[in-house]
C-alpha positions, -999 to +999 in steps of 0.1 A: -853-506+605-818-516+600-805-545+622-769-545+632-747-574+632-718-571+655-697-597+638-691-635+636-691-649+672-683-685+664-684-713+639-692-747+651-681-783+639-695-817+649-668-844+653-668-881+661-640-877+688-637-846+709-603-854+722-588-857+687-606-824+679-591-808+710-556-819+697-562-800+664-577-768+678-558-765+711-524-782+703-519-776+667-537-743+661-528-729+695-563-719+705-573-711+741-600-735+754-625-712+771-654-735+779-663-771+782-698-786+786-721-814+779-758-823+781-778-854+786-808-866+765-841-850+776-829-814+778-859-798+761-843-763+758-813-776+739-833-800+718-854-771+707-825-750+698-806-778+677-837-793+664-829-828+675-851-848+699-833-865+728-799-850+718-768-853+741-733-841+734-699-832+749-685-798+737-657-772+740-652-737+728-619-725+716-608-689+711-586-679+682-581-641+686-611-628+667-634-659+666-645-689+687-648-724+674-674-745+691-668-782+689-694-809+695-693-847+698-729-859+697-735-889+719-772-890+708-781-894+681-748-909+668-738-892+635-733-913+604-697-914+591-686-884+571-669-885+538-632-876+547-627-865+512-658-843+507-651-821+478-650-783+484-674-780+455-703-795+474-729-770+485-729-758+522-702-746+543-669-756+527-641-746+550-628-723+577-598-702+571-571-694+597-548-664+592-513-672+605-480-653+609-458-679+593-476-703+569-445-724+563-440-732+599-477-739+606-479-762+575-448-780+585-460-786+621-494-798+609-479-823+584-456-835+611-487-842+631-502-863+603-525-838+586-527-837+548-528-807+524-538-804+488-504-786+482-476-769+501-478-731+504-462-713+475-437-690+494-425-674+461-456-652+461-444-634+494-415-611+489-395-591+515-379-557+507-346-543+519-364-529+550-379-563+560-415-554+548-434-584+533-459-582+505-481-609+491-503-637+504-499-674+505-526-700+512-534-737+511-562-761+520-558-790+544-580-816+562-581-820+599-581-854+616-617-860+604-615-848+568-630-814+575-615-788+552-596-758+565-574-732+550-542-715+564-534-681+550-504-657+555-515-622+545-495-590+546-513-557+553-505-541+520-519-571+500-552-568+481-567-595+502-579-581+536-560-592+566-572-593+602 
């Protein structure tokens, strides 16, 4: 029997400060906040799902066109500090990639907000013909306010890399 996956509904990230995370996802990425919630310790149903006894958290969910990002700030148990420079080569989920219309503008806005990138986007790989049609793809990795790795990508439909 074949089981059908409809698609990826959301990715989730745990952060030390939900208000700072909201600034990244809502203000800088332009996501729509579609849900907020929280739970107190002793919620057996949620404890069973997350596999943590006496958990408590605040959360919000943000919509970015074709995917949701669920953000948690755990109040209990408190999370140990994360390595803000965790290498992408470590096993596990490494980054989330956001396809954008104008990578240079998004990059500049994020740098102005204090985020860091491994490198500026290489705009020489995107070309425009005499009819205004663009080809190519540009990408770069950056870190959010907590050190989580993300990628911004500008991909044009006729590029080998699939676009959304």
